[in-house]
Biopython code that builds the backbone (N, CA, C, O; Angstrom):
import numpy as np
from Bio.PDB.StructureBuilder import StructureBuilder

atoms = [
    (1, "MET", "N", (149.928, 127.051, 51.040)),
    (1, "MET", "CA", (149.172, 127.884, 52.360)),
    (1, "MET", "C", (150.431, 128.532, 52.680)),
    (1, "MET", "O", (151.479, 128.097, 52.203)),
    (2, "SER", "N", (150.408, 129.620, 53.515)),
    (2, "SER", "CA", (151.459, 130.438, 53.642)),
    (2, "SER", "C", (151.396, 130.410, 55.473)),
    (2, "SER", "O", (150.405, 130.360, 56.202)),
    (3, "ASP", "N", (152.451, 130.449, 55.729)),
    (3, "ASP", "CA", (152.911, 130.433, 57.134)),
    (3, "ASP", "C", (151.688, 131.122, 57.735)),
    (3, "ASP", "O", (150.939, 130.534, 58.515)),
    (4, "ASP", "N", (151.476, 132.614, 57.280)),
    (4, "ASP", "CA", (151.049, 133.744, 57.768)),
    (4, "ASP", "C", (149.129, 133.172, 58.469)),
    (4, "ASP", "O", (148.600, 133.238, 59.578)),
    (5, "ALA", "N", (148.630, 132.617, 56.995)),
    (5, "ALA", "CA", (147.445, 131.908, 56.922)),
    (5, "ALA", "C", (147.277, 131.115, 58.041)),
    (5, "ALA", "O", (146.351, 131.345, 58.819)),
    (6, "THR", "N", (148.413, 129.801, 58.300)),
    (6, "THR", "CA", (148.590, 128.643, 58.852)),
    (6, "THR", "C", (148.717, 129.724, 60.458)),
    (6, "THR", "O", (148.114, 128.983, 61.234)),
    (7, "THR", "N", (149.019, 130.622, 61.071)),
    (7, "THR", "CA", (149.543, 131.114, 62.160)),
    (7, "THR", "C", (147.995, 131.675, 62.401)),
    (7, "THR", "O", (147.499, 131.323, 63.471)),
    (8, "THR", "N", (147.175, 132.501, 61.539)),
    (8, "THR", "CA", (145.912, 132.660, 61.518)),
    (8, "THR", "C", (145.156, 132.058, 62.334)),
    (8, "THR", "O", (144.684, 132.254, 63.454)),
    (9, "THR", "N", (145.130, 131.071, 61.326)),
    (9, "THR", "CA", (144.208, 129.855, 61.623)),
    (9, "THR", "C", (144.366, 129.254, 62.756)),
    (9, "THR", "O", (143.215, 129.175, 63.185)),
    (10, "THR", "N", (145.155, 128.712, 63.625)),
    (10, "THR", "CA", (145.761, 128.017, 64.654)),
    (10, "THR", "C", (145.612, 129.275, 65.775)),
    (10, "THR", "O", (145.399, 129.080, 66.972)),
    (11, "THR", "N", (145.758, 130.525, 65.188)),
    (11, "THR", "CA", (145.703, 131.734, 66.538)),
    (11, "THR", "C", (144.166, 131.723, 67.267)),
    (11, "THR", "O", (143.761, 131.582, 68.420)),
    (12, "THR", "N", (143.546, 131.951, 65.945)),
    (12, "THR", "CA", (142.279, 131.771, 66.204)),
    (12, "THR", "C", (141.490, 130.526, 66.393)),
    (12, "THR", "O", (140.436, 130.608, 67.023)),
    (13, "ILE", "N", (141.866, 129.427, 65.937)),
    (13, "ILE", "CA", (141.074, 128.185, 66.717)),
    (13, "ILE", "C", (141.735, 127.881, 68.664)),
    (13, "ILE", "O", (141.083, 127.426, 69.604)),
    (14, "GLY", "N", (142.914, 128.260, 68.648)),
    (14, "GLY", "CA", (143.541, 128.396, 69.748)),
    (14, "GLY", "C", (142.763, 129.529, 70.360)),
    (14, "GLY", "O", (142.060, 129.186, 71.311)),
    (15, "GLU", "N", (142.741, 130.332, 70.152)),
    (15, "GLU", "CA", (141.440, 131.441, 71.207)),
    (15, "GLU", "C", (140.603, 131.404, 71.059)),
    (15, "GLU", "O", (140.003, 132.162, 71.821)),
    (16, "LEU", "N", (139.620, 130.589, 70.029)),
    (16, "LEU", "CA", (138.308, 130.104, 70.352)),
    (16, "LEU", "C", (137.791, 128.906, 71.440)),
    (16, "LEU", "O", (136.823, 128.749, 72.184)),
    (17, "ALA", "N", (139.254, 128.014, 71.014)),
    (17, "ALA", "CA", (139.366, 127.127, 72.485)),
    (17, "ALA", "C", (139.345, 127.500, 73.803)),
    (17, "ALA", "O", (138.586, 126.986, 74.625)),
    (18, "TRP", "N", (140.108, 128.336, 74.040)),
    (18, "TRP", "CA", (140.589, 129.032, 75.279)),
    (18, "TRP", "C", (139.607, 129.559, 75.755)),
    (18, "TRP", "O", (139.496, 129.456, 76.977)),
    (19, "HIS", "N", (138.523, 130.318, 74.996)),
    (19, "HIS", "CA", (137.544, 131.108, 75.567)),
    (19, "HIS", "C", (136.216, 130.374, 75.457)),
    (19, "HIS", "O", (135.175, 131.014, 75.599)),
    (20, "ALA", "N", (136.195, 129.123, 75.224)),
    (20, "ALA", "CA", (135.026, 128.093, 75.549)),
    (20, "ALA", "C", (135.986, 127.899, 76.967)),
    (20, "ALA", "O", (135.607, 128.474, 77.987)),
    (21, "ARG", "N", (137.082, 127.176, 76.991)),
    (21, "ARG", "CA", (137.214, 126.545, 78.370)),
    (21, "ARG", "C", (137.104, 127.432, 79.120)),
    (21, "ARG", "O", (136.840, 126.894, 80.195)),
    (22, "ARG", "N", (137.145, 128.710, 79.283)),
    (22, "ARG", "CA", (136.749, 130.045, 80.256)),
    (22, "ARG", "C", (135.482, 129.989, 80.643)),
    (22, "ARG", "O", (134.993, 130.008, 81.773)),
    (23, "LYS", "N", (134.951, 129.911, 79.489)),
    (23, "LYS", "CA", (133.036, 129.925, 79.538)),
    (23, "LYS", "C", (132.830, 128.681, 80.957)),
    (23, "LYS", "O", (132.142, 128.730, 81.977)),
    (24, "ALA", "N", (133.767, 127.648, 80.420)),
    (24, "ALA", "CA", (133.233, 126.702, 81.150)),
    (24, "ALA", "C", (133.665, 126.712, 82.266)),
    (24, "ALA", "O", (132.743, 126.233, 82.927)),
    (25, "TRP", "N", (134.343, 126.906, 82.825)),
    (25, "TRP", "CA", (135.256, 127.320, 83.871)),
    (25, "TRP", "C", (134.496, 128.175, 85.277)),
    (25, "TRP", "O", (134.446, 128.008, 86.496)),
    (26, "THR", "N", (133.892, 129.306, 84.126)),
    (26, "THR", "CA", (133.750, 130.370, 84.992)),
    (26, "THR", "C", (132.085, 130.828, 85.393)),
    (26, "THR", "O", (131.667, 131.553, 86.295)),
    (27, "SER", "N", (131.330, 130.041, 84.267)),
    (27, "SER", "CA", (129.595, 129.542, 84.744)),
    (27, "SER", "C", (129.489, 128.399, 85.188)),
    (27, "SER", "O", (129.709, 127.334, 84.612)),
    (28, "ALA", "N", (129.024, 128.664, 86.609)),
    (28, "ALA", "CA", (128.561, 127.002, 87.103)),
    (28, "ALA", "C", (127.101, 127.047, 86.941)),
    (28, "ALA", "O", (126.376, 127.969, 87.314)),
    (29, "ALA", "N", (126.637, 125.675, 86.190)),
    (29, "ALA", "CA", (125.309, 125.385, 86.414)),
    (29, "ALA", "C", (124.505, 126.030, 87.344)),
    (29, "ALA", "O", (125.119, 126.269, 88.384)),
    (30, "LYS", "N", (123.118, 126.470, 87.336)),
    (30, "LYS", "CA", (122.493, 126.747, 88.045)),
    (30, "LYS", "C", (122.447, 125.425, 89.492)),
    (30, "LYS", "O", (122.769, 125.610, 90.666)),
    (31, "GLU", "N", (121.988, 124.285, 88.910)),
    (31, "GLU", "CA", (121.663, 123.077, 89.386)),
    (31, "GLU", "C", (123.401, 123.139, 90.870)),
    (31, "GLU", "O", (123.542, 123.261, 92.087)),
    (32, "LYS", "N", (124.088, 122.997, 89.900)),
    (32, "LYS", "CA", (125.408, 122.524, 90.732)),
    (32, "LYS", "C", (125.275, 123.953, 92.244)),
    (32, "LYS", "O", (125.329, 123.753, 93.458)),
    (33, "ILE", "N", (125.133, 125.031, 91.636)),
    (33, "ILE", "CA", (125.107, 126.192, 92.833)),
    (33, "ILE", "C", (124.128, 125.859, 93.848)),
    (33, "ILE", "O", (124.328, 125.875, 95.062)),
    (34, "THR", "N", (122.737, 125.467, 93.074)),
    (34, "THR", "CA", (121.755, 125.209, 94.253)),
    (34, "THR", "C", (121.983, 123.960, 95.135)),
    (34, "THR", "O", (121.214, 123.786, 96.080)),
    (35, "LEU", "N", (122.674, 123.346, 94.972)),
    (35, "LEU", "CA", (123.368, 121.922, 95.258)),
    (35, "LEU", "C", (124.138, 122.123, 96.481)),
    (35, "LEU", "O", (124.103, 121.466, 97.522)),
    (36, "GLN", "N", (124.955, 123.307, 96.128)),
    (36, "GLN", "CA", (126.222, 123.622, 96.954)),
    (36, "GLN", "C", (125.580, 124.731, 97.981)),
    (36, "GLN", "O", (126.120, 124.882, 99.076)),
    (37, "ASN", "N", (124.418, 125.511, 97.622)),
    (37, "ASN", "CA", (124.243, 126.157, 98.870)),
    (37, "ASN", "C", (123.447, 124.844, 99.747)),
    (37, "ASN", "O", (123.543, 124.849, 100.974)),
    (38, "THR", "N", (122.812, 123.942, 99.182)),
    (38, "THR", "CA", (122.012, 123.034, 99.816)),
    (38, "THR", "C", (122.724, 122.294, 101.212)),
    (38, "THR", "O", (122.288, 122.125, 102.350)),
    (39, "ARG", "N", (124.054, 121.933, 100.543)),
    (39, "ARG", "CA", (124.856, 121.103, 101.308)),
    (39, "ARG", "C", (125.371, 121.985, 102.257)),
    (39, "ARG", "O", (125.530, 121.528, 103.389)),
    (40, "ALA", "N", (125.794, 123.658, 101.955)),
    (40, "ALA", "CA", (126.376, 124.263, 103.166)),
    (40, "ALA", "C", (125.173, 124.393, 103.757)),
    (40, "ALA", "O", (125.472, 123.569, 104.621)),
    (41, "GLU", "N", (123.744, 124.794, 104.145)),
    (41, "GLU", "CA", (122.524, 124.828, 104.526)),
    (41, "GLU", "C", (122.289, 123.380, 105.778)),
    (41, "GLU", "O", (121.795, 123.303, 106.902)),
    (42, "GLU", "N", (122.759, 122.683, 105.100)),
    (42, "GLU", "CA", (122.613, 121.190, 106.053)),
    (42, "GLU", "C", (123.423, 121.126, 106.927)),
    (42, "GLU", "O", (123.067, 120.891, 108.082)),
    (43, "THR", "N", (125.111, 121.378, 106.492)),
    (43, "THR", "CA", (125.709, 121.528, 107.188)),
    (43, "THR", "C", (125.867, 122.460, 108.344)),
    (43, "THR", "O", (126.354, 122.226, 109.451)),
    (44, "ASN", "N", (125.284, 123.726, 107.797)),
    (44, "ASN", "CA", (125.421, 124.689, 109.037)),
    (44, "ASN", "C", (124.167, 123.785, 110.252)),
    (44, "ASN", "O", (124.490, 123.072, 111.202)),
    (45, "THR", "N", (123.162, 124.031, 109.929)),
    (45, "THR", "CA", (122.076, 123.165, 110.408)),
    (45, "THR", "C", (122.597, 121.996, 111.261)),
    (45, "THR", "O", (122.572, 122.265, 112.462)),
    (46, "TRP", "N", (122.958, 121.047, 111.030)),
    (46, "TRP", "CA", (123.639, 119.859, 111.594)),
    (46, "TRP", "C", (124.750, 120.472, 112.743)),
    (46, "TRP", "O", (124.762, 119.943, 113.855)),
    (47, "LEU", "N", (125.503, 121.384, 112.501)),
    (47, "LEU", "CA", (126.960, 121.980, 113.102)),
    (47, "LEU", "C", (126.324, 122.829, 114.219)),
    (47, "LEU", "O", (126.883, 122.774, 115.314)),
    (48, "ASN", "N", (125.310, 123.551, 114.103)),
    (48, "ASN", "CA", (124.478, 124.143, 114.823)),
    (48, "ASN", "C", (123.845, 123.424, 115.834)),
    (48, "ASN", "O", (123.991, 123.826, 116.988)),
    (49, "GLU", "N", (123.124, 122.367, 115.601)),
    (49, "GLU", "CA", (122.249, 121.403, 116.318)),
    (49, "GLU", "C", (123.550, 120.920, 117.210)),
    (49, "GLU", "O", (123.247, 121.119, 118.387)),
    (50, "ARG", "N", (124.567, 120.493, 117.142)),
    (50, "ARG", "CA", (125.298, 119.633, 117.953)),
    (50, "ARG", "C", (126.600, 120.842, 118.591)),
    (50, "ARG", "O", (127.149, 120.365, 119.584)),
    (51, "LEU", "N", (126.904, 121.617, 118.378)),
    (51, "LEU", "CA", (128.118, 122.673, 118.663)),
    (51, "LEU", "C", (127.134, 124.001, 119.453)),
    (51, "LEU", "O", (127.569, 125.148, 119.563)),
    (52, "ASP", "N", (126.273, 123.726, 119.762)),
    (52, "ASP", "CA", (125.154, 124.300, 120.831)),
    (52, "ASP", "C", (125.370, 124.648, 122.440)),
    (52, "ASP", "O", (124.832, 125.501, 123.146)),
    (53, "ASP", "N", (126.190, 123.828, 122.680)),
    (53, "ASP", "CA", (126.685, 124.247, 123.774)),
    (53, "ASP", "C", (128.307, 124.011, 124.208)),
    (53, "ASP", "O", (129.099, 123.550, 123.385)),
    (54, "GLN", "N", (128.620, 124.286, 125.253)),
    (54, "GLN", "CA", (130.056, 124.542, 125.495)),
    (54, "GLN", "C", (130.717, 122.906, 125.463)),
    (54, "GLN", "O", (131.615, 122.640, 124.663)),
    (55, "LYS", "N", (130.224, 121.966, 126.322)),
    (55, "LYS", "CA", (130.323, 120.670, 126.136)),
    (55, "LYS", "C", (131.109, 120.039, 124.630)),
    (55, "LYS", "O", (132.167, 119.426, 124.492)),
    (56, "HIS", "N", (130.086, 120.490, 123.634)),
    (56, "HIS", "CA", (130.361, 119.886, 122.421)),
    (56, "HIS", "C", (131.440, 120.283, 121.892)),
    (56, "HIS", "O", (132.250, 119.487, 121.416)),
    (57, "LEU", "N", (131.647, 121.828, 121.895)),
    (57, "LEU", "CA", (132.376, 122.602, 121.726)),
    (57, "LEU", "C", (134.077, 122.160, 122.009)),
    (57, "LEU", "O", (135.038, 122.180, 121.240)),
    (58, "LEU", "N", (133.975, 121.814, 123.283)),
    (58, "LEU", "CA", (135.635, 121.439, 123.779)),
    (58, "LEU", "C", (135.423, 120.163, 123.524)),
    (58, "LEU", "O", (136.549, 119.792, 123.192)),
    (59, "SER", "N", (134.791, 119.324, 123.464)),
    (59, "SER", "CA", (134.806, 117.803, 122.673)),
    (59, "SER", "C", (135.558, 118.281, 121.165)),
    (59, "SER", "O", (136.750, 118.020, 121.006)),
    (60, "CYS", "N", (135.116, 118.684, 120.552)),
    (60, "CYS", "CA", (135.478, 119.248, 119.242)),
    (60, "CYS", "C", (137.171, 119.501, 119.171)),
    (60, "CYS", "O", (138.052, 118.844, 118.617)),
    (61, "TYR", "N", (137.234, 121.123, 120.227)),
    (61, "TYR", "CA", (138.599, 121.180, 120.502)),
    (61, "TYR", "C", (139.730, 120.073, 120.807)),
    (61, "TYR", "O", (140.893, 119.998, 120.413)),
    (62, "ASP", "N", (138.869, 119.127, 121.764)),
    (62, "ASP", "CA", (140.566, 118.337, 122.289)),
    (62, "ASP", "C", (140.453, 117.511, 121.065)),
    (62, "ASP", "O", (141.597, 117.106, 120.861)),
    (63, "HIS", "N", (139.482, 116.945, 119.930)),
    (63, "HIS", "CA", (139.688, 116.475, 119.138)),
    (63, "HIS", "C", (140.808, 116.680, 117.768)),
    (63, "HIS", "O", (141.711, 116.083, 117.182)),
    (64, "LEU", "N", (140.130, 117.812, 117.746)),
    (64, "LEU", "CA", (141.062, 118.615, 116.382)),
    (64, "LEU", "C", (141.862, 119.345, 116.862)),
    (64, "LEU", "O", (142.814, 119.370, 116.083)),
    (65, "ILE", "N", (142.037, 119.928, 117.642)),
    (65, "ILE", "CA", (143.264, 120.632, 118.319)),
    (65, "ILE", "C", (144.515, 119.700, 119.235)),
    (65, "ILE", "O", (145.636, 119.294, 118.928)),
    (66, "VAL", "N", (143.564, 119.601, 120.657)),
    (66, "VAL", "CA", (144.190, 118.775, 121.440)),
    (66, "VAL", "C", (145.242, 117.393, 120.936)),
    (66, "VAL", "O", (146.462, 117.294, 120.805)),
    (67, "ARG", "N", (144.248, 116.558, 120.768)),
    (67, "ARG", "CA", (144.576, 115.177, 120.026)),
    (67, "ARG", "C", (145.266, 115.412, 118.509)),
    (67, "ARG", "O", (146.072, 114.565, 118.125)),
    (68, "ARG", "N", (144.950, 116.571, 117.638)),
    (68, "ARG", "CA", (145.581, 116.504, 116.207)),
    (68, "ARG", "C", (144.810, 115.586, 115.651)),
    (68, "ARG", "O", (145.603, 114.995, 114.919)),
    (69, "LYS", "N", (143.581, 114.989, 115.500)),
    (69, "LYS", "CA", (143.038, 114.387, 114.808)),
    (69, "LYS", "C", (142.281, 115.149, 113.775)),
    (69, "LYS", "O", (142.144, 116.349, 114.016)),
    (70, "GLU", "N", (141.732, 114.665, 112.609)),
    (70, "GLU", "CA", (141.650, 115.510, 111.404)),
    (70, "GLU", "C", (140.308, 115.014, 111.246)),
    (70, "GLU", "O", (139.953, 113.838, 111.326)),
    (71, "SER", "N", (139.360, 116.363, 110.934)),
    (71, "SER", "CA", (137.896, 116.475, 110.487)),
    (71, "SER", "C", (137.515, 115.383, 109.371)),
    (71, "SER", "O", (138.408, 115.222, 108.540)),
    (72, "ASN", "N", (136.467, 114.674, 109.208)),
    (72, "ASN", "CA", (135.820, 113.472, 108.252)),
    (72, "ASN", "C", (135.342, 114.679, 107.233)),
    (72, "ASN", "O", (135.339, 114.335, 106.051)),
    (73, "GLN", "N", (134.899, 116.173, 107.525)),
    (73, "GLN", "CA", (134.446, 116.817, 106.811)),
    (73, "GLN", "C", (134.944, 118.644, 106.855)),
    (73, "GLN", "O", (135.517, 119.286, 107.736)),
    (74, "PRO", "N", (134.532, 118.967, 105.771)),
    (74, "PRO", "CA", (135.593, 120.355, 106.317)),
    (74, "PRO", "C", (134.542, 121.370, 107.679)),
    (74, "PRO", "O", (133.408, 121.020, 108.008)),
    (75, "LEU", "N", (135.222, 122.531, 108.232)),
    (75, "LEU", "CA", (134.743, 122.844, 109.388)),
    (75, "LEU", "C", (134.813, 124.235, 109.019)),
    (75, "LEU", "O", (135.862, 124.878, 108.987)),
    (76, "PRO", "N", (133.407, 124.786, 108.677)),
    (76, "PRO", "CA", (133.016, 126.713, 108.250)),
    (76, "PRO", "C", (133.770, 127.004, 109.648)),
    (76, "PRO", "O", (133.924, 126.495, 110.758)),
    (77, "LEU", "N", (134.243, 128.437, 108.707)),
    (77, "LEU", "CA", (135.257, 129.201, 109.761)),
    (77, "LEU", "C", (134.453, 129.473, 110.787)),
    (77, "LEU", "O", (134.896, 128.936, 111.802)),
    (78, "LYS", "N", (133.266, 130.187, 111.019)),
    (78, "LYS", "CA", (132.567, 130.350, 112.174)),
    (78, "LYS", "C", (132.645, 129.290, 112.725)),
    (78, "LYS", "O", (133.348, 129.497, 113.715)),
    (79, "PHE", "N", (132.373, 128.326, 112.702)),
    (79, "PHE", "CA", (132.324, 127.160, 113.615)),
    (79, "PHE", "C", (133.489, 126.841, 114.248)),
    (79, "PHE", "O", (133.467, 126.277, 115.343)),
    (80, "ALA", "N", (134.755, 127.203, 113.558)),
    (80, "ALA", "CA", (135.842, 126.708, 114.124)),
    (80, "ALA", "C", (136.533, 127.832, 114.942)),
    (80, "ALA", "O", (137.329, 127.703, 115.871)),
    (81, "VAL", "N", (136.119, 128.785, 114.468)),
    (81, "VAL", "CA", (136.148, 130.312, 115.285)),
    (81, "VAL", "C", (135.518, 129.807, 116.698)),
    (81, "VAL", "O", (136.065, 130.077, 117.768)),
    (82, "LYS", "N", (134.387, 129.093, 116.608)),
    (82, "LYS", "CA", (133.449, 128.961, 118.250)),
    (82, "LYS", "C", (134.511, 127.964, 119.063)),
    (82, "LYS", "O", (135.041, 128.073, 120.168)),
    (83, "VAL", "N", (134.596, 126.823, 117.900)),
    (83, "VAL", "CA", (135.541, 126.035, 118.958)),
    (83, "VAL", "C", (136.643, 126.447, 119.278)),
    (83, "VAL", "O", (137.115, 125.827, 120.232)),
    (84, "ILE", "N", (137.470, 127.504, 118.752)),
    (84, "ILE", "CA", (138.780, 127.512, 119.370)),
    (84, "ILE", "C", (138.788, 128.518, 120.278)),
    (84, "ILE", "O", (139.917, 128.776, 120.695)),
    (85, "VAL", "N", (137.513, 129.468, 120.925)),
    (85, "VAL", "CA", (137.444, 130.331, 121.284)),
    (85, "VAL", "C", (137.292, 129.591, 122.419)),
    (85, "VAL", "O", (138.189, 129.668, 123.259)),
    (86, "GLN", "N", (136.194, 128.775, 122.660)),
    (86, "GLN", "CA", (136.018, 128.071, 123.904)),
    (86, "GLN", "C", (137.102, 126.898, 124.025)),
    (86, "GLN", "O", (136.980, 126.241, 125.059)),
    (87, "GLY", "N", (137.771, 126.647, 123.474)),
    (87, "GLY", "CA", (139.038, 125.984, 124.168)),
    (87, "GLY", "C", (140.229, 126.698, 124.327)),
    (87, "GLY", "O", (141.129, 125.918, 124.640)),
    (88, "TRP", "N", (140.547, 127.665, 124.257)),
    (88, "TRP", "CA", (141.351, 128.565, 124.652)),
    (88, "TRP", "C", (140.978, 129.325, 125.847)),
    (88, "TRP", "O", (141.813, 129.724, 126.658)),
    (89, "LYS", "N", (139.410, 129.570, 125.975)),
    (89, "LYS", "CA", (138.965, 129.475, 127.049)),
    (89, "LYS", "C", (139.249, 129.173, 128.713)),
    (89, "LYS", "O", (139.301, 129.882, 129.718)),
    (90, "ARG", "N", (139.411, 127.620, 128.403)),
    (90, "ARG", "CA", (138.986, 126.877, 128.811)),
    (90, "ARG", "C", (140.420, 126.506, 129.582)),
    (90, "ARG", "O", (140.773, 126.094, 130.687)),
    (91, "ASP", "N", (140.991, 126.881, 128.398)),
    (91, "ASP", "CA", (142.822, 126.414, 128.861)),
    (91, "ASP", "C", (143.249, 127.758, 129.328)),
    (91, "ASP", "O", (144.295, 127.693, 129.974)),
    (92, "GLY", "N", (142.816, 128.829, 129.215)),
    (92, "GLY", "CA", (143.522, 129.627, 129.961)),
    (92, "GLY", "C", (144.879, 130.893, 129.133)),
    (92, "GLY", "O", (145.881, 131.445, 129.586)),
    (93, "THR", "N", (144.130, 130.895, 127.639)),
    (93, "THR", "CA", (145.003, 131.320, 126.988)),
    (93, "THR", "C", (143.952, 132.508, 126.677)),
    (93, "THR", "O", (144.296, 133.690, 126.693)),
    (94, "TRP", "N", (143.149, 132.247, 126.503)),
    (94, "TRP", "CA", (141.918, 133.264, 125.568)),
    (94, "TRP", "C", (142.441, 134.973, 127.081)),
    (94, "TRP", "O", (142.580, 134.911, 128.303)),
    (95, "PRO", "N", (142.520, 135.782, 126.428)),
    (95, "PRO", "CA", (142.686, 136.718, 127.184)),
    (95, "PRO", "C", (141.326, 137.413, 128.011)),
    (95, "PRO", "O", (140.186, 137.676, 127.629)),
    (96, "GLU", "N", (142.210, 137.611, 129.666)),
    (96, "GLU", "CA", (140.716, 137.322, 130.528)),
    (96, "GLU", "C", (139.854, 138.984, 130.100)),
    (96, "GLU", "O", (140.325, 140.045, 129.690)),
    (97, "GLY", "N", (138.245, 138.508, 130.471)),
    (97, "GLY", "CA", (137.389, 139.532, 130.396)),
    (97, "GLY", "C", (137.063, 139.988, 128.414)),
    (97, "GLY", "O", (136.241, 140.838, 128.072)),
    (98, "MET", "N", (137.612, 139.475, 127.789)),
    (98, "MET", "CA", (137.683, 139.946, 126.209)),
    (98, "MET", "C", (136.840, 138.938, 125.784)),
    (98, "MET", "O", (137.135, 137.758, 125.972)),
    (99, "GLU", "N", (135.636, 139.338, 125.131)),
    (99, "GLU", "CA", (134.674, 138.441, 124.507)),
    (99, "GLU", "C", (134.686, 138.261, 122.752)),
    (99, "GLU", "O", (134.243, 139.131, 122.003)),
    (100, "ALA", "N", (135.145, 137.258, 122.389)),
    (100, "ALA", "CA", (134.600, 136.937, 121.012)),
    (100, "ALA", "C", (133.594, 137.431, 120.370)),
    (100, "ALA", "O", (132.467, 137.154, 120.782)),
    (101, "PRO", "N", (133.804, 138.557, 118.833)),
    (101, "PRO", "CA", (132.360, 139.178, 118.205)),
    (101, "PRO", "C", (131.321, 138.100, 118.313)),
    (101, "PRO", "O", (131.586, 136.909, 118.474)),
    (102, "PRO", "N", (130.076, 138.629, 118.208)),
    (102, "PRO", "CA", (129.189, 137.577, 118.138)),
    (102, "PRO", "C", (128.943, 137.051, 116.499)),
    (102, "PRO", "O", (129.133, 137.777, 115.523)),
    (103, "VAL", "N", (128.530, 135.784, 116.447)),
    (103, "VAL", "CA", (128.465, 135.142, 115.317)),
    (103, "VAL", "C", (127.496, 135.433, 114.330)),
    (103, "VAL", "O", (126.338, 135.460, 114.746)),
    (104, "SER", "N", (127.685, 135.672, 113.051)),
    (104, "SER", "CA", (126.570, 136.015, 112.646)),
    (104, "SER", "C", (125.223, 135.739, 112.162)),
    (104, "SER", "O", (124.914, 134.548, 112.139)),
    (105, "ALA", "N", (124.208, 136.733, 111.703)),
    (105, "ALA", "CA", (122.523, 136.216, 111.606)),
    (105, "ALA", "C", (122.668, 135.811, 110.321)),
    (105, "ALA", "O", (122.005, 134.853, 109.925)),
    (106, "ASP", "N", (123.500, 136.434, 109.526)),
    (106, "ASP", "CA", (123.024, 135.851, 107.864)),
    (106, "ASP", "C", (123.234, 134.755, 107.812)),
    (106, "ASP", "O", (124.189, 134.137, 108.284)),
    (107, "PRO", "N", (121.915, 134.206, 106.934)),
    (107, "PRO", "CA", (122.032, 132.613, 106.464)),
    (107, "PRO", "C", (123.148, 132.753, 105.394)),
    (107, "PRO", "O", (124.042, 131.992, 105.764)),
    (108, "ASN", "N", (123.422, 133.207, 104.542)),
    (108, "ASN", "CA", (124.420, 133.324, 103.669)),
    (108, "ASN", "C", (126.004, 133.456, 104.066)),
    (108, "ASN", "O", (127.002, 133.495, 103.347)),
    (109, "ASP", "N", (125.872, 133.502, 105.269)),
    (109, "ASP", "CA", (127.624, 133.254, 105.768)),
    (109, "ASP", "C", (127.774, 131.675, 105.861)),
    (109, "ASP", "O", (127.173, 131.032, 106.721)),
    (110, "PHE", "N", (128.307, 131.304, 105.267)),
    (110, "PHE", "CA", (128.535, 130.140, 105.448)),
    (110, "PHE", "C", (130.173, 130.085, 105.846)),
    (110, "PHE", "O", (130.713, 129.006, 106.092)),
]
sb = StructureBuilder()
sb.init_structure("model")
sb.init_model(0)
sb.init_chain("A")
sb.init_seg("    ")
for serial, (resi, resn, name, xyz) in enumerate(atoms, 1):
    if name == "N":
        sb.init_residue(resn, " ", resi, " ")
    sb.init_atom(name, np.array(xyz, "f"), 0.0, 1.0, " ", f" {name:<3s}", serial, name[0])
structure = sb.get_structure()
């Protein structure tokens, strides 16, 4: 067997393996996507119920920012912004008279 034949076979096998691995990485199963979306919706619902008033927002701010405690779960950005804005307003570091943009009503905006 010549070196050219070995190189071609190795390249072909390697390329096929690369394409197979890439396909596995880039194509998620529908069940996995559905599960992730369901978990995100549950998290958003849970956070909406608990972070619906200033008292809870400030409690979360104190826990995460003032005392520098870690959260057990990731906090979606839209909730993190709400928490930080309320804490800054209370602490006087938010510019006077300025309002934060409204929270998106898009249900897919996690």
